[in-house]
A tleap script that builds the chain and sets N, CA, C and O, in Angstrom:
source leaprc.protein.ff14SB
mol = sequence {
  NMET GLN VAL GLN ILE ASP PHE GLU ARG PRO
  ASP LEU ALA ALA LEU LEU ALA ASP MET ASP
  GLU PRO ALA LEU ASP ALA LEU PRO PHE GLY
  VAL ILE GLY PHE ASP ALA GLU ASP ARG VAL
  ARG ARG TYR ASN ALA PHE GLU SER GLN ALA
  ALA GLY LEU ARG PRO GLU ARG VAL LEU GLU
  GLN ASN LEU PHE THR VAL VAL ALA PRO CYS
  MET ASN ASN PHE MET VAL ALA GLN ARG PHE
  LEU ASP ALA ARG ALA ASP GLY THR PRO LEU
  ASP ASP THR ILE ASN TYR VAL LEU THR LEU
  ARG MET ARG PRO THR LYS VAL ARG LEU ARG
  LEU LEU SER ALA PRO ALA ALA ALA LEU SER
  TYR VAL LEU VAL GLN ARG CLEU
}
set mol.1.N position { 88.263 108.475 124.917 }
set mol.1.CA position { 89.326 107.753 124.246 }
set mol.1.C position { 88.826 107.255 122.887 }
set mol.1.O position { 87.829 106.538 122.806 }
set mol.2.N position { 89.525 107.641 121.837 }
set mol.2.CA position { 89.117 107.253 120.492 }
set mol.2.C position { 89.704 105.887 120.129 }
set mol.2.O position { 90.892 105.638 120.335 }
set mol.3.N position { 88.868 105.017 119.594 }
set mol.3.CA position { 89.280 103.687 119.196 }
set mol.3.C position { 89.860 103.759 117.781 }
set mol.3.O position { 89.261 104.364 116.891 }
set mol.4.N position { 91.011 103.148 117.582 }
set mol.4.CA position { 91.614 103.090 116.259 }
set mol.4.C position { 90.790 102.158 115.369 }
set mol.4.O position { 90.515 101.017 115.740 }
set mol.5.N position { 90.412 102.642 114.226 }
set mol.5.CA position { 89.623 101.827 113.304 }
set mol.5.C position { 90.521 101.411 112.155 }
set mol.5.O position { 91.051 102.243 111.419 }
set mol.6.N position { 90.679 100.115 112.022 }
set mol.6.CA position { 91.583 99.532 111.050 }
set mol.6.C position { 90.858 99.181 109.753 }
set mol.6.O position { 89.684 98.812 109.768 }
set mol.7.N position { 91.564 99.301 108.639 }
set mol.7.CA position { 91.069 98.973 107.299 }
set mol.7.C position { 90.541 97.539 107.240 }
set mol.7.O position { 89.612 97.255 106.484 }
set mol.8.N position { 91.119 96.641 108.024 }
set mol.8.CA position { 90.774 95.216 108.004 }
set mol.8.C position { 89.670 94.834 108.989 }
set mol.8.O position { 89.246 93.678 109.012 }
set mol.9.N position { 89.210 95.749 109.779 }
set mol.9.CA position { 88.250 95.436 110.846 }
set mol.9.C position { 87.017 94.723 110.276 }
set mol.9.O position { 86.408 95.218 109.327 }
set mol.10.N position { 86.643 93.569 110.840 }
set mol.10.CA position { 85.532 92.777 110.294 }
set mol.10.C position { 84.188 93.492 110.261 }
set mol.10.O position { 83.434 93.323 109.303 }
set mol.11.N position { 83.865 94.284 111.275 }
set mol.11.CA position { 82.562 94.939 111.343 }
set mol.11.C position { 82.581 96.371 110.810 }
set mol.11.O position { 81.758 97.197 111.202 }
set mol.12.N position { 83.513 96.655 109.927 }
set mol.12.CA position { 83.716 98.025 109.466 }
set mol.12.C position { 82.505 98.611 108.741 }
set mol.12.O position { 82.209 99.793 108.916 }
set mol.13.N position { 81.813 97.836 107.952 }
set mol.13.CA position { 80.647 98.361 107.219 }
set mol.13.C position { 79.610 98.931 108.178 }
set mol.13.O position { 79.079 100.017 107.944 }
set mol.14.N position { 79.321 98.214 109.247 }
set mol.14.CA position { 78.344 98.691 110.237 }
set mol.14.C position { 78.850 99.946 110.933 }
set mol.14.O position { 78.068 100.862 111.188 }
set mol.15.N position { 80.119 100.007 111.240 }
set mol.15.CA position { 80.683 101.201 111.883 }
set mol.15.C position { 80.593 102.418 110.977 }
set mol.15.O position { 80.235 103.506 111.429 }
set mol.16.N position { 80.915 102.243 109.703 }
set mol.16.CA position { 80.861 103.361 108.759 }
set mol.16.C position { 79.454 103.940 108.675 }
set mol.16.O position { 79.280 105.157 108.617 }
set mol.17.N position { 78.460 103.071 108.668 }
set mol.17.CA position { 77.075 103.524 108.571 }
set mol.17.C position { 76.685 104.414 109.745 }
set mol.17.O position { 75.844 105.301 109.598 }
set mol.18.N position { 77.286 104.185 110.902 }
set mol.18.CA position { 76.949 104.947 112.107 }
set mol.18.C position { 77.853 106.147 112.365 }
set mol.18.O position { 77.591 106.923 113.283 }
set mol.19.N position { 78.909 106.314 111.576 }
set mol.19.CA position { 79.852 107.414 111.804 }
set mol.19.C position { 79.327 108.745 111.289 }
set mol.19.O position { 78.695 108.823 110.236 }
set mol.20.N position { 79.605 109.791 112.063 }
set mol.20.CA position { 79.313 111.128 111.559 }
set mol.20.C position { 80.485 111.570 110.680 }
set mol.20.O position { 81.507 110.887 110.611 }
set mol.21.N position { 80.334 112.692 110.025 }
set mol.21.CA position { 81.357 113.143 109.068 }
set mol.21.C position { 82.718 113.410 109.718 }
set mol.21.O position { 83.733 113.027 109.137 }
set mol.22.N position { 82.794 114.051 110.901 }
set mol.22.CA position { 84.116 114.230 111.515 }
set mol.22.C position { 84.828 112.903 111.803 }
set mol.22.O position { 86.041 112.807 111.621 }
set mol.23.N position { 84.096 111.889 112.244 }
set mol.23.CA position { 84.707 110.583 112.502 }
set mol.23.C position { 85.173 109.948 111.196 }
set mol.23.O position { 86.246 109.346 111.145 }
set mol.24.N position { 84.379 110.081 110.152 }
set mol.24.CA position { 84.757 109.550 108.843 }
set mol.24.C position { 86.028 110.239 108.341 }
set mol.24.O position { 86.925 109.593 107.800 }
set mol.25.N position { 86.088 111.554 108.527 }
set mol.25.CA position { 87.258 112.321 108.086 }
set mol.25.C position { 88.519 111.987 108.870 }
set mol.25.O position { 89.624 112.222 108.381 }
set mol.26.N position { 88.380 111.445 110.071 }
set mol.26.CA position { 89.533 111.109 110.908 }
set mol.26.C position { 90.150 109.759 110.542 }
set mol.26.O position { 91.225 109.424 111.039 }
set mol.27.N position { 89.494 108.980 109.687 }
set mol.27.CA position { 90.023 107.664 109.332 }
set mol.27.C position { 91.305 107.779 108.513 }
set mol.27.O position { 91.450 108.714 107.726 }
set mol.28.N position { 92.243 106.834 108.691 }
set mol.28.CA position { 93.532 106.889 107.998 }
set mol.28.C position { 93.526 106.203 106.628 }
set mol.28.O position { 94.561 105.708 106.182 }
set mol.29.N position { 92.384 106.172 105.969 }
set mol.29.CA position { 92.248 105.602 104.628 }
set mol.29.C position { 91.049 106.261 103.962 }
set mol.29.O position { 90.214 106.874 104.627 }
set mol.30.N position { 90.974 106.128 102.648 }
set mol.30.CA position { 89.893 106.744 101.897 }
set mol.30.C position { 88.585 105.993 102.047 }
set mol.30.O position { 88.561 104.764 102.117 }
set mol.31.N position { 87.495 106.751 102.096 }
set mol.31.CA position { 86.156 106.181 102.185 }
set mol.31.C position { 85.261 106.864 101.161 }
set mol.31.O position { 85.142 108.089 101.138 }
set mol.32.N position { 84.632 106.049 100.310 }
set mol.32.CA position { 83.663 106.545 99.350 }
set mol.32.C position { 82.386 105.727 99.568 }
set mol.32.O position { 82.372 104.518 99.338 }
set mol.33.N position { 81.326 106.387 100.006 }
set mol.33.CA position { 80.037 105.727 100.210 }
set mol.33.C position { 79.098 106.119 99.087 }
set mol.33.O position { 79.016 107.291 98.719 }
set mol.34.N position { 78.390 105.143 98.544 }
set mol.34.CA position { 77.501 105.435 97.410 }
set mol.34.C position { 76.213 104.629 97.526 }
set mol.34.O position { 76.177 103.564 98.143 }
set mol.35.N position { 75.153 105.166 96.915 }
set mol.35.CA position { 73.834 104.546 97.025 }
set mol.35.C position { 73.594 103.521 95.916 }
set mol.35.O position { 74.501 103.213 95.142 }
set mol.36.N position { 72.386 103.001 95.844 }
set mol.36.CA position { 72.045 101.947 94.875 }
set mol.36.C position { 72.106 102.424 93.430 }
set mol.36.O position { 72.186 101.608 92.512 }
set mol.37.N position { 72.068 103.740 93.221 }
set mol.37.CA position { 72.216 104.302 91.873 }
set mol.37.C position { 73.664 104.720 91.599 }
set mol.37.O position { 73.941 105.410 90.617 }
set mol.38.N position { 74.572 104.302 92.464 }
set mol.38.CA position { 76.009 104.585 92.366 }
set mol.38.C position { 76.352 106.062 92.527 }
set mol.38.O position { 77.416 106.493 92.082 }
set mol.39.N position { 75.482 106.843 93.148 }
set mol.39.CA position { 75.749 108.256 93.426 }
set mol.39.C position { 76.522 108.367 94.738 }
set mol.39.O position { 76.120 107.802 95.755 }
set mol.40.N position { 77.625 109.095 94.705 }
set mol.40.CA position { 78.459 109.262 95.899 }
set mol.40.C position { 77.721 110.116 96.925 }
set mol.40.O position { 77.305 111.237 96.633 }
set mol.41.N position { 77.566 109.573 98.125 }
set mol.41.CA position { 76.874 110.261 99.224 }
set mol.41.C position { 77.815 110.618 100.364 }
set mol.41.O position { 77.541 111.534 101.139 }
set mol.42.N position { 78.932 109.889 100.465 }
set mol.42.CA position { 79.916 110.167 101.512 }
set mol.42.C position { 81.310 110.092 100.891 }
set mol.42.O position { 81.600 109.220 100.073 }
set mol.43.N position { 82.159 111.023 101.300 }
set mol.43.CA position { 83.508 111.115 100.730 }
set mol.43.C position { 84.378 111.755 101.792 }
set mol.43.O position { 84.217 112.936 102.098 }
set mol.44.N position { 85.301 110.987 102.358 }
set mol.44.CA position { 86.035 111.527 103.510 }
set mol.44.C position { 87.237 112.386 103.107 }
set mol.44.O position { 87.677 112.391 101.957 }
set mol.45.N position { 87.738 113.100 104.095 }
set mol.45.CA position { 88.843 114.045 103.881 }
set mol.45.C position { 90.110 113.345 103.409 }
set mol.45.O position { 90.828 113.887 102.569 }
set mol.46.N position { 90.404 112.150 103.929 }
set mol.46.CA position { 91.607 111.431 103.515 }
set mol.46.C position { 91.569 111.172 102.007 }
set mol.46.O position { 92.547 111.428 101.305 }
set mol.47.N position { 90.449 110.668 101.519 }
set mol.47.CA position { 90.344 110.361 100.090 }
set mol.47.C position { 90.362 111.632 99.251 }
set mol.47.O position { 90.965 111.655 98.177 }
set mol.48.N position { 89.724 112.666 99.716 }
set mol.48.CA position { 89.720 113.939 99.003 }
set mol.48.C position { 91.146 114.461 98.822 }
set mol.48.O position { 91.534 114.868 97.727 }
set mol.49.N position { 91.910 114.443 99.896 }
set mol.49.CA position { 93.306 114.910 99.846 }
set mol.49.C position { 94.157 114.019 98.949 }
set mol.49.O position { 94.915 114.521 98.118 }
set mol.50.N position { 94.039 112.702 99.107 }
set mol.50.CA position { 94.866 111.765 98.348 }
set mol.50.C position { 94.547 111.796 96.855 }
set mol.50.O position { 95.451 111.697 96.025 }
set mol.51.N position { 93.272 111.931 96.510 }
set mol.51.CA position { 92.868 111.923 95.104 }
set mol.51.C position { 92.925 113.312 94.473 }
set mol.51.O position { 92.901 113.449 93.250 }
set mol.52.N position { 93.000 114.335 95.317 }
set mol.52.CA position { 93.022 115.693 94.793 }
set mol.52.C position { 91.673 116.139 94.242 }
set mol.52.O position { 91.610 116.975 93.341 }
set mol.53.N position { 90.597 115.579 94.784 }
set mol.53.CA position { 89.245 115.937 94.342 }
set mol.53.C position { 88.454 116.479 95.525 }
set mol.53.O position { 88.314 115.810 96.549 }
set mol.54.N position { 87.944 117.686 95.378 }
set mol.54.CA position { 87.149 118.300 96.436 }
set mol.54.C position { 85.795 117.588 96.564 }
set mol.54.O position { 85.245 117.131 95.561 }
set mol.55.N position { 85.263 117.491 97.763 }
set mol.55.CA position { 83.956 116.852 97.942 }
set mol.55.C position { 82.864 117.451 97.048 }
set mol.55.O position { 82.006 116.721 96.554 }
set mol.56.N position { 82.889 118.754 96.840 }
set mol.56.CA position { 81.872 119.410 96.010 }
set mol.56.C position { 81.872 118.861 94.582 }
set mol.56.O position { 80.849 118.884 93.898 }
set mol.57.N position { 83.006 118.380 94.154 }
set mol.57.CA position { 83.141 117.843 92.807 }
set mol.57.C position { 82.729 116.366 92.720 }
set mol.57.O position { 82.446 115.858 91.635 }
set mol.58.N position { 82.698 115.696 93.855 }
set mol.58.CA position { 82.464 114.256 93.900 }
set mol.58.C position { 81.054 113.902 94.382 }
set mol.58.O position { 80.397 113.039 93.800 }
set mol.59.N position { 80.592 114.564 95.438 }
set mol.59.CA position { 79.292 114.226 96.018 }
set mol.59.C position { 78.169 114.396 94.999 }
set mol.59.O position { 78.147 115.353 94.225 }
set mol.60.N position { 77.249 113.453 95.018 }
set mol.60.CA position { 76.089 113.388 94.118 }
set mol.60.C position { 76.434 112.924 92.703 }
set mol.60.O position { 75.536 112.780 91.873 }
set mol.61.N position { 77.713 112.687 92.412 }
set mol.61.CA position { 78.124 112.208 91.091 }
set mol.61.C position { 78.142 110.682 91.065 }
set mol.61.O position { 78.268 110.039 92.108 }
set mol.62.N position { 78.018 110.110 89.880 }
set mol.62.CA position { 78.084 108.658 89.730 }
set mol.62.C position { 79.531 108.200 89.940 }
set mol.62.O position { 80.448 108.671 89.267 }
set mol.63.N position { 79.713 107.285 90.875 }
set mol.63.CA position { 81.055 106.820 91.217 }
set mol.63.C position { 81.777 106.200 90.025 }
set mol.63.O position { 82.939 106.514 89.766 }
set mol.64.N position { 81.094 105.326 89.307 }
set mol.64.CA position { 81.771 104.520 88.298 }
set mol.64.C position { 81.827 105.152 86.904 }
set mol.64.O position { 82.598 104.692 86.062 }
set mol.65.N position { 81.043 106.180 86.641 }
set mol.65.CA position { 81.116 106.810 85.320 }
set mol.65.C position { 81.704 108.213 85.352 }
set mol.65.O position { 82.261 108.674 84.355 }
set mol.66.N position { 81.587 108.901 86.493 }
set mol.66.CA position { 82.073 110.284 86.580 }
set mol.66.C position { 83.301 110.400 87.484 }
set mol.66.O position { 84.317 110.962 87.076 }
set mol.67.N position { 83.215 109.877 88.702 }
set mol.67.CA position { 84.268 110.072 89.693 }
set mol.67.C position { 85.464 109.149 89.461 }
set mol.67.O position { 86.608 109.605 89.449 }
set mol.68.N position { 85.205 107.870 89.279 }
set mol.68.CA position { 86.296 106.888 89.162 }
set mol.68.C position { 85.995 105.869 88.057 }
set mol.68.O position { 85.794 104.688 88.340 }
set mol.69.N position { 85.963 106.323 86.802 }
set mol.69.CA position { 85.696 105.373 85.721 }
set mol.69.C position { 86.743 104.263 85.631 }
set mol.69.O position { 86.491 103.235 85.002 }
set mol.70.N position { 87.903 104.449 86.243 }
set mol.70.CA position { 88.919 103.388 86.260 }
set mol.70.C position { 88.474 102.200 87.108 }
set mol.70.O position { 89.105 101.144 87.064 }
set mol.71.N position { 87.393 102.355 87.882 }
set mol.71.CA position { 86.837 101.250 88.671 }
set mol.71.C position { 85.604 100.638 88.007 }
set mol.71.O position { 84.995 99.720 88.557 }
set mol.72.N position { 85.238 101.136 86.844 }
set mol.72.CA position { 84.040 100.655 86.165 }
set mol.72.C position { 84.388 99.411 85.347 }
set mol.72.O position { 84.451 99.454 84.118 }
set mol.73.N position { 84.611 98.308 86.054 }
set mol.73.CA position { 85.039 97.068 85.410 }
set mol.73.C position { 84.593 95.869 86.236 }
set mol.73.O position { 83.928 96.020 87.261 }
set mol.74.N position { 84.962 94.689 85.784 }
set mol.74.CA position { 84.551 93.454 86.457 }
set mol.74.C position { 85.172 93.301 87.838 }
set mol.74.O position { 84.625 92.586 88.678 }
set mol.75.N position { 86.298 93.952 88.091 }
set mol.75.CA position { 86.976 93.800 89.378 }
set mol.75.C position { 86.298 94.592 90.494 }
set mol.75.O position { 86.349 94.195 91.658 }
set mol.76.N position { 85.662 95.712 90.140 }
set mol.76.CA position { 85.084 96.572 91.171 }
set mol.76.C position { 83.579 96.741 90.959 }
set mol.76.O position { 82.785 96.141 91.685 }
set mol.77.N position { 83.180 97.541 89.986 }
set mol.77.CA position { 81.756 97.851 89.796 }
set mol.77.C position { 80.903 96.596 89.639 }
set mol.77.O position { 79.818 96.509 90.215 }
set mol.78.N position { 81.378 95.642 88.878 }
set mol.78.CA position { 80.586 94.435 88.632 }
set mol.78.C position { 80.348 93.629 89.907 }
set mol.78.O position { 79.314 92.975 90.038 }
set mol.79.N position { 81.281 93.667 90.836 }
set mol.79.CA position { 81.085 92.946 92.101 }
set mol.79.C position { 79.926 93.533 92.893 }
set mol.79.O position { 79.158 92.802 93.518 }
set mol.80.N position { 79.802 94.859 92.862 }
set mol.80.CA position { 78.676 95.493 93.540 }
set mol.80.C position { 77.364 95.139 92.836 }
set mol.80.O position { 76.369 94.836 93.495 }
set mol.81.N position { 77.359 95.175 91.518 }
set mol.81.CA position { 76.155 94.815 90.759 }
set mol.81.C position { 75.731 93.377 91.051 }
set mol.81.O position { 74.551 93.103 91.271 }
set mol.82.N position { 76.687 92.474 91.051 }
set mol.82.CA position { 76.381 91.062 91.313 }
set mol.82.C position { 75.834 90.860 92.724 }
set mol.82.O position { 74.878 90.108 92.915 }
set mol.83.N position { 76.428 91.521 93.707 }
set mol.83.CA position { 75.964 91.386 95.088 }
set mol.83.C position { 74.538 91.921 95.232 }
set mol.83.O position { 73.707 91.310 95.902 }
set mol.84.N position { 74.260 93.060 94.603 }
set mol.84.CA position { 72.895 93.607 94.653 }
set mol.84.C position { 71.909 92.652 93.991 }
set mol.84.O position { 70.841 92.377 94.537 }
set mol.85.N position { 72.269 92.151 92.820 }
set mol.85.CA position { 71.371 91.256 92.066 }
set mol.85.C position { 71.101 89.967 92.839 }
set mol.85.O position { 69.983 89.453 92.815 }
set mol.86.N position { 72.117 89.445 93.523 }
set mol.86.CA position { 71.985 88.192 94.268 }
set mol.86.C position { 71.422 88.396 95.677 }
set mol.86.O position { 71.009 87.438 96.331 }
set mol.87.N position { 71.408 89.660 96.144 }
set mol.87.CA position { 70.982 89.930 97.513 }
set mol.87.C position { 71.940 89.381 98.541 }
set mol.87.O position { 71.534 88.968 99.627 }
set mol.88.N position { 73.235 89.376 98.191 }
set mol.88.CA position { 74.257 88.837 99.091 }
set mol.88.C position { 75.188 89.936 99.573 }
set mol.88.O position { 75.383 90.932 98.877 }
set mol.89.N position { 75.766 89.767 100.755 }
set mol.89.CA position { 76.742 90.744 101.235 }
set mol.89.C position { 78.043 90.651 100.431 }
set mol.89.O position { 78.376 89.610 99.865 }
set mol.90.N position { 78.751 91.754 100.404 }
set mol.90.CA position { 80.048 91.826 99.735 }
set mol.90.C position { 81.056 92.389 100.722 }
set mol.90.O position { 80.821 93.432 101.332 }
set mol.91.N position { 82.169 91.704 100.876 }
set mol.91.CA position { 83.291 92.196 101.665 }
set mol.91.C position { 84.546 91.560 101.075 }
set mol.91.O position { 85.014 90.521 101.541 }
set mol.92.N position { 85.075 92.205 100.044 }
set mol.92.CA position { 86.269 91.724 99.347 }
set mol.92.C position { 87.361 92.781 99.416 }
set mol.92.O position { 87.086 93.979 99.351 }
set mol.93.N position { 88.586 92.331 99.547 }
set mol.93.CA position { 89.741 93.224 99.488 }
set mol.93.C position { 90.595 92.787 98.305 }
set mol.93.O position { 90.940 91.614 98.168 }
set mol.94.N position { 90.931 93.755 97.452 }
set mol.94.CA position { 91.713 93.445 96.253 }
set mol.94.C position { 92.866 94.427 96.114 }
set mol.94.O position { 92.774 95.578 96.542 }
set mol.95.N position { 93.949 93.957 95.512 }
set mol.95.CA position { 95.027 94.859 95.115 }
set mol.95.C position { 94.609 95.490 93.805 }
set mol.95.O position { 94.028 94.822 92.949 }
set mol.96.N position { 94.900 96.775 93.639 }
set mol.96.CA position { 94.394 97.515 92.488 }
set mol.96.C position { 95.363 98.640 92.144 }
set mol.96.O position { 96.213 99.011 92.954 }
set mol.97.N position { 95.226 99.173 90.943 }
set mol.97.CA position { 96.012 100.338 90.528 }
set mol.97.C position { 95.044 101.403 90.037 }
set mol.97.O position { 94.332 101.207 89.052 }
set mol.98.N position { 95.028 102.530 90.734 }
set mol.98.CA position { 94.208 103.670 90.303 }
set mol.98.C position { 94.952 104.410 89.207 }
set mol.98.O position { 96.162 104.618 89.295 }
set mol.99.N position { 94.220 104.808 88.171 }
set mol.99.CA position { 94.888 105.430 87.021 }
set mol.99.C position { 94.286 106.750 86.584 }
set mol.99.O position { 94.904 107.450 85.781 }
set mol.100.N position { 93.129 107.120 87.063 }
set mol.100.CA position { 92.474 108.329 86.572 }
set mol.100.C position { 93.050 109.577 87.226 }
set mol.100.O position { 93.218 109.621 88.444 }
set mol.101.N position { 93.351 110.584 86.428 }
set mol.101.CA position { 93.808 111.902 86.897 }
set mol.101.C position { 95.063 111.859 87.758 }
set mol.101.O position { 95.347 112.810 88.486 }
set mol.102.N position { 95.808 110.777 87.683 }
set mol.102.CA position { 96.998 110.692 88.537 }
set mol.102.C position { 97.970 109.688 87.940 }
set mol.102.O position { 97.616 108.902 87.061 }
set mol.103.N position { 99.161 109.727 88.418 }
set mol.103.CA position { 100.124 108.688 88.087 }
set mol.103.C position { 99.573 107.375 88.624 }
set mol.103.O position { 98.955 107.371 89.689 }
set mol.104.N position { 99.774 106.260 87.926 }
set mol.104.CA position { 99.272 104.986 88.457 }
set mol.104.C position { 99.685 104.811 89.925 }
set mol.104.O position { 100.857 104.930 90.283 }
set mol.105.N position { 98.688 104.527 90.750 }
set mol.105.CA position { 98.881 104.452 92.193 }
set mol.105.C position { 98.413 103.093 92.704 }
set mol.105.O position { 97.245 102.735 92.548 }
set mol.106.N position { 99.324 102.339 93.313 }
set mol.106.CA position { 98.971 101.035 93.876 }
set mol.106.C position { 98.195 101.237 95.171 }
set mol.106.O position { 98.588 102.011 96.044 }
set mol.107.N position { 97.081 100.517 95.265 }
set mol.107.CA position { 96.223 100.609 96.438 }
set mol.107.C position { 95.656 99.232 96.761 }
set mol.107.O position { 95.761 98.291 95.973 }
set mol.108.N position { 95.061 99.144 97.925 }
set mol.108.CA position { 94.190 98.020 98.265 }
set mol.108.C position { 92.793 98.608 98.357 }
set mol.108.O position { 92.583 99.624 99.019 }
set mol.109.N position { 91.850 97.975 97.701 }
set mol.109.CA position { 90.462 98.399 97.783 }
set mol.109.C position { 89.696 97.383 98.618 }
set mol.109.O position { 89.857 96.175 98.449 }
set mol.110.N position { 88.875 97.881 99.504 }
set mol.110.CA position { 87.962 96.999 100.230 }
set mol.110.C position { 86.557 97.366 99.767 }
set mol.110.O position { 86.133 98.515 99.888 }
set mol.111.N position { 85.855 96.399 99.247 }
set mol.111.CA position { 84.527 96.587 98.688 }
set mol.111.C position { 83.508 96.061 99.692 }
set mol.111.O position { 83.513 94.877 100.029 }
set mol.112.N position { 82.633 96.945 100.168 }
set mol.112.CA position { 81.674 96.595 101.209 }
set mol.112.C position { 80.250 96.909 100.778 }
set mol.112.O position { 79.956 98.023 100.342 }
set mol.113.N position { 79.379 95.935 100.899 }
set mol.113.CA position { 77.974 96.137 100.589 }
set mol.113.C position { 77.155 95.101 101.348 }
set mol.113.O position { 77.585 93.960 101.519 }
set mol.114.N position { 75.980 95.502 101.798 }
set mol.114.CA position { 75.057 94.586 102.470 }
set mol.114.C position { 73.664 94.817 101.901 }
set mol.114.O position { 73.296 95.957 101.618 }
set mol.115.N position { 72.891 93.762 101.732 }
set mol.115.CA position { 71.578 93.899 101.102 }
set mol.115.C position { 70.674 94.960 101.743 }
set mol.115.O position { 69.983 95.683 101.025 }
set mol.116.N position { 70.665 95.066 103.061 }
set mol.116.CA position { 69.770 96.002 103.741 }
set mol.116.C position { 70.380 97.393 103.954 }
set mol.116.O position { 69.691 98.298 104.425 }
set mol.117.N position { 71.639 97.572 103.622 }
set mol.117.CA position { 72.324 98.848 103.885 }
set mol.117.C position { 71.949 99.906 102.852 }
set mol.117.O position { 71.771 99.602 101.673 }
set mol.118.N position { 71.832 101.136 103.304 }
set mol.118.CA position { 71.517 102.253 102.407 }
set mol.118.C position { 72.684 102.581 101.487 }
set mol.118.O position { 72.484 103.006 100.349 }
set mol.119.N position { 73.913 102.382 101.984 }
set mol.119.CA position { 75.098 102.715 101.197 }
set mol.119.C position { 76.046 101.522 101.095 }
set mol.119.O position { 76.128 100.682 101.991 }
set mol.120.N position { 76.747 101.483 99.982 }
set mol.120.CA position { 77.880 100.566 99.805 }
set mol.120.C position { 79.132 101.426 99.908 }
set mol.120.O position { 79.062 102.651 99.809 }
set mol.121.N position { 80.275 100.780 100.107 }
set mol.121.CA position { 81.519 101.530 100.303 }
set mol.121.C position { 82.661 100.945 99.502 }
set mol.121.O position { 82.793 99.729 99.367 }
set mol.122.N position { 83.491 101.842 98.971 }
set mol.122.CA position { 84.809 101.495 98.473 }
set mol.122.C position { 85.779 102.170 99.433 }
set mol.122.O position { 85.764 103.393 99.579 }
set mol.123.N position { 86.611 101.386 100.079 }
set mol.123.CA position { 87.656 101.911 100.948 }
set mol.123.C position { 88.963 101.835 100.197 }
set mol.123.O position { 89.222 100.855 99.497 }
set mol.124.N position { 89.799 102.862 100.331 }
set mol.124.CA position { 91.038 102.943 99.575 }
set mol.124.C position { 92.211 103.098 100.528 }
set mol.124.O position { 92.312 104.076 101.268 }
set mol.125.N position { 93.096 102.104 100.491 }
set mol.125.CA position { 94.319 102.154 101.310 }
set mol.125.C position { 95.498 102.254 100.353 }
set mol.125.O position { 95.793 101.314 99.616 }
set mol.126.N position { 96.168 103.400 100.373 }
set mol.126.CA position { 97.329 103.579 99.511 }
set mol.126.C position { 98.503 102.786 100.051 }
set mol.126.O position { 98.728 102.730 101.260 }
set mol.127.N position { 99.256 102.166 99.134 }
set mol.127.CA position { 100.384 101.321 99.519 }
set mol.127.C position { 101.697 102.082 99.424 }
set mol.127.O position { 102.756 101.524 99.713 }
savepdb mol mol.pdb
quit
């Protein structure tokens, strides 16, 4: 029996770290996992379909300068930088509008990062 994983789930960061790619692809929202150098390491099927970007084009690329420069600002990228610099966890949900390569699209972004985690995550829930 598969457990439904909700965008709001409190322990979601830990679950994402343990998920294999098929489980990540089964989620009903976009998932972008990236390392300390902002290189995309995980990119699920939902986000690929919604954004119209194939994983081959996204994986290993810099999230904030190549893949989603519309997130390279104080609302998104800077929060990850601040959390890393302070050594504090990040779990914020914000309303946002994606604008790159598409018609402006209203979304909710959940920003997840933990000091000891190998990857940080941007989760994308289209509204």
